[in-house]
N, C-alpha and C positions, 0 to 999 in steps of 0.2 A: 251015305253021307248024312250026318246029323243036320236036321232042319235048321237049327240055330246058327250053323256055320254059313247059312245063306242069307243072314241078315244084311241089309243094305244101309249105307249112310242115309239118314233122314227118316228111316223107318221108326215107328213107335213100338216099343216093347214094354212088357210088363214083368215086374218081379213081385210075386205074391207071398205074403206071410200072414196066416190067420185071416182076419177080416180086413187086412190092409193090402193095398196095391200101390206100388211105385210105378208110375208111367214115365218113360224116359225116351229120348231120341238117340238113336244109334249115331255115333260119330265115326267110329271105325271098329272093325273086327280084327283082332290080332289072332289069326288062325294058328300060328305057330305056338302060341301060349294058351290057346283056348279061352281068351279073354275078350270082353266086349267093353269098349270105351263108350260110355253113355253120358248124356246131359240130362239130369233130372228135370221133369216138367211139373208133375204134381204127385202128391202122396194123398191117396184117398182111403179114408177109414170108413168102411161100409157099416155104419151103426144103424140100428133099426129105425130111428126117427127119420134121418136123411143123411146122405153121405157127407162126411166132413172132409173138405178139400183144402189142402195146403199147397199154395203156389210155391214151387221150388225152382222157377226159371233162373234165378240168380244164385242158386246153390252151386257148390263145387261139382265138377264132373266126377264120375266114378269109373274105375277100371275093375270089372267084376267078372267072375266066371260066366262064360257065355251060356253054359247049359242050364243055368238057373233062370234064364229069361225065356219068355215065350212071346210070339208076335201078339200085339194087341189088336183086337178086332175093331174095325171102324165103328161098329155100332156101340161098343162099350166106351170109346174115348171121345166121340164127337160131342156128346152132351157135356161131358166133364170139361173138355178143353175149351168149348165155346163159352163156358162160364168164366174161365180163367183168362183166356186170351183177349177178352174185351177190355181187361184192366191193364194199365201200364205196369210193367214189372218194377219192383222196387230197385233202387240203385244198389242197395246192400241188404241181403236178407237179415232179418232180425234174429236175435239170439234164440228165441223160441222156435223159429223155423229151422235154424241150424240144428238145434237140439232134437227136434222131432225127427229130422232125417237121420241124425246120428243114432238115435235110439232104434229106429227101424232097421238100419244097417246092422247094428249090433245084434238085434233079435234074429235077423236072417242068418248072420254069420254063426251065431251060437247054434241055430237049428241045423245048419248044414256042415259045421266043422267036423263032426264025427263021421260024415259020409264020405264016400269015395270021390264025390264031386269036388270037394275042396282039397282033400288029401292028395288026389292024383295031380292036381294043378300045382300045389305048393310043396309037394314032396314031404308032407308031415307024416 
């Protein structure tokens, strides 16, 4: 059984592309469709100077292919989340935040759309 199918609600997972990592909380695993419903928490751009962290707690949830996620390690997310969770979430994410998430998702989609990961799920 694929490790990703064992994700549990409340677990933090990571979706990586290039120098960027989306950390999200698992809401539900849709095993029959090989999808994971997640709530974005932060998008981290690991630039040389210092990580650029974007708070996504009020962004829209995602339903995404489960096999593109990996479990996030406690050691990698504790520092990042502790910087974000001390702040109150915005009532509505600003357009720049929405755009950043949208661009990241598009990049990941383009990178994987030619692979069997996406094609097998969506029958392309």
